N, C-alpha and C positions, 0 to 999 in steps of 0.2 A: 566691392566698388570703392574707388578711391574718394576720399573726403578731405576737405580743406578745414574742417572743424578743429578748433584748438580749445583747450580747457577754458579760456575766457568766454568764447562764444557758448560753451556748454553751460557755464554758470549763468550767462545772460538768458539763455532759453529756459533754463530751470526757474530762474526768478519770474520770467514772464508766465511760465506756467502756473506758478502759485498765484500771482495777480489775476489772471484770467479765471482760474478755478474759483477764487473768491468772488469775483464779479458775477460768474455764473451761478454760484450759490446765493448771492443776494437777489438776483433777478428771479430765480426759481422760487425762493421763499416769498417774495413779493407777489408774484403770480399766484402762488398757492393761497396766500392770505387773501387776494382778490376774490378767488374762486369761493373760498369759505364764507366771506362777508356776503357775497351775492347769494349763496345758497341759504344762509340764515335769514337774510331779509326776504327772500322770495318764499320759502317753504315753511318758515317757523314764525309764529306770531310772538316775536320777542321785542319789537321795537316799540310798541305802545301797549298801554294799559288802560282800561276803562274803569273810572271811579264810580262805584254804586252811589245812586242818589239816596240820601237818608231823609225819610219822611219825619216832619216835626210832629211832636205829639199833639193832639187835639187839646185845646183849653176850653173851659166854660166861661163865657162871657154873659154878663147880665144885661137886660134890655135898657137899664138906667145908664149903664157905661157906654152903650151904643148911642143913646140919645145925647150924651154930653160930648161925644167925639165929634171935633170939628173936621170938615173935610180939608184935605191938604190940596194946595194949588187952587187954580181957578175952576169955576164951574164947567168951563168949555173944555178942559183937559180930557184927552183921550187916554184910555189904558194902553200901557206899553205891551208889545208883543213879547212872548217868551222866545228864548233862544231857539227852541225847537220849532217855533211858528215863523220865525224870521226867514226871509227869503233874500237871496242875492241876485244880482243881475245875472240873466241867462237861466233862471229857474233852476239854480243848483243849490243844494242844501249846504249851509254854511258849515264850517268845522265843528265837530262836537267838542265843547269845551271840557267834558268829562274824560276825553281821550287825550292822555298826556304821554310824552316820551318817557321811556325807561333809561335806566344807567346803561343797559346793554346798547341802546342806540347810540349813546355818546361813545362807548367803547369802540363800536364798530366804525363810527365816523373817524376817530382818530387812528384806528389801525389802517383803514383804507388810504387816509392821507399819508400816513408814513410809509405804507408800502408803495404807493404811487411815487413819492419822492425818492426814496432809496433805489427803487427799480430802474427809474429813469436815469439817475446819476450813474448807476453801475452799468447800464447798457451804453451810455455815452463814453464811459472810460474804457470799456471792453474793446470797442472798435479800433481805436488807435494802437493798443497793445497788440492787437491781432495783426495789424499792419507792420509793426516793427518786428513781429515774430516771423512774417512771411519774408521781409527783407533780409533778416539775419540767416534764415534757413537757406533762401536761394543764394545768397552771397557766399556762403560757406559751403555749398553743395552737400548740405545734411542729407542723409538718407530718408528721413521722414517729412520732407517738404511738401510732398503730395498731400498728406493729411493736414498739414497746417494751412495749405492753400484752400482745401476743402472747408475747413473750420471757418476761415475768413469769408468765404462765399456764402456759407450758411448764416453768418452773423449779419451780412447785408440783407438777406431775405427776412430774417426774424426781426430786425430793426424796424423794417416797414410796418410790421404787424404789432410791435410793442409800443413804439414811440408815437407821440401824437401828431402824426404828419399825413393823416389820411386825406385831409382836404387839399394837401399840396400834390398829392399823386393820384388823386381821382378816386379814392376809395368812398364807399358811402356812409363812412362816419368820420368825425373829426378826431376823436380820440382812439388810441390803439387798445392794447390788452389791458391798460390801466385806465379806468373811468373814475371821474369823481363821484364821491359818495352821493351827494345830492342829485346828480343826474341819474345815478343808478336807482335810487330809491323812488325817484319820480316815475321812472319807466316801470318799475315794480308795481307801483300802486295803480298804473293805467292798465297793465297787461293781466295782473292778477285780482282785479276787482270782481265782486259778485261771484266768487267761487270759481273764476276761470283759471286755466293753466297756462295761459300765454300762447303767443304764436311761435312757430319753430324758427323764426328769424329772431325772436327775443332770446330764446334759449342758446341758438348758435352764437349770438353776439356776445352774451355775457357769461356762457358757460363753455362752449367749444372753442372759442378763439383764444382765451387765456390758457386752456389746456394744450392747444396746438403750439402756442408760444412756449410753454414749459417743455414740451418734448423737443422743440427746436433748440432751446437753450441746453438742454442736455446733450444733444449731438454735438454742439459746439464744443462744450467742454471735453467730451470724450475724444473726438477727433484731434483736437489740439494736443491733448495729453499723450495720446498714442504717437503723433508725430514727433513730439520733443522726446519721448522715451526712445524712439528708434535713432535719434540723432545725438543724443547725449553720450559723451565718452564714458566708457566704464573702465575702471581700474581693477585688474585682477591681482590680488595680494597673495594667491597661493603660490608656492615656491616648489620646485621639483626637488625632491629628497636627493636624487642622484646629483644634480648640480650642487647642491648644498654640501653634499659630502666631498666632492672634488674640490670645491672652493675653500673648504676649511682645511685642506692639506697643502695649500700654496704657501711656500716660504719666500722670503725676500730675495735669498741667493738663487732661487730657480728662475728668476727673470733675466739673469746674466747671459744664457745662452739664447739661441734662436732656432728657428726651423733648419737653417743651413747646417748648423752645428749638430742638430739632432740627425739629420740625413747622413753626415759624414760618420758619425758615431755608429749608425746602423750599417753603413757600407764597409768601413774600415774597422775590423776587429781589433782591440787593444793588444799589446804584446803579452800581457798576462794570459789572455785567452789562447794565443798561439802556443805559448810554452807548455801550457796544461793539457791541450787537446791535440796538437800536432807534433809528430816526431822531427820535423824540421825546425823546431825552435832553436836548437843548438847550433844550427849552421850559421856560418858568418853572413852577416847581412852586408850588402854592398853599401859603400860609402855614399852618402847622398851627394847629388850634384850641386856645385857651388852656384849660387845665384847672386852672391854679392862678395865684395872684395873685403877682407878684414885684414887688420894690422898684424895679426898673429898667424895667418894663414889657416891651413886645415886644422890645425890643433885646436882652435877655438870653436870649431863646429862640433857639436854632440849630436848623436842620434836622436832625432825627434825635435831638434831645434826648429827645423824647416817644416814640421808637421803641424797641422791645425788642430787645436784641441777642441774636443766635442763640447765640453761644458754640460750644464743641466738644463734640459729643455723645459720651458713652462708647461703646465698641464692645461689642456683645452678645456674651456668651460662649456662649449657647446659642441 
């Protein structure tokens, strides 16, 4: 199939392939980080640690010291409730002050924020590059344009699932495959409380959706790479040994003759060949017919003057 591709378009498509492959790799790594953070926060107790209460040793106090001790505050003061007995509005127990966040919780929070930022930026940069690749491939009649267009269509579908545009297109969630860490952990604490395993919607939202986006990003990268590989011009540097041998025997004087001279040489044998092979070589040859008027007449015309010389024909390379 004919193609209008030039080395400049091939170089442009190759650079686009490198940029899109990098963006796909960043998005895939970010989605994988999101899945790992969700898995650790859901199925492993690594975010918080409970500090054990240390009982104070009992001391012996004499009765005289108790009698000399003055009461603190007014006589009408009521004893304070302990944190364990205190209640909050709604009859919900307050947070346990002995349950503190660990270093792993801080690391997962920063990793999730970094993955969300890098993945969103890479997805936004990948779509315009795919559009440029489609225009270059279609305009130059590149053989792999069908795979490039397929990769662009897949990118539109995956971007709706990855980017936070759910509320604009009617999806049941506002965020896509990337979810803020605070929202994720809040949902984890609600779904996984009291030894529960969560609802199927919870696992599909935070587990299967990023995994599906990861597969879609892989399809985008593979299809675009295959399309560009089919359309990039390839240079074959292998040389035919027969052509090399013939080209090495060409001399500068061999270009003085042409195909006409070679044909005359093959059709008209030279006088030396006639004298050696034929008995009629000693016969007198007729005088050539005059085609021009000379000052000296027939005496200036020699045999062979009006005969075309064959010369040396150049050797054909192909």
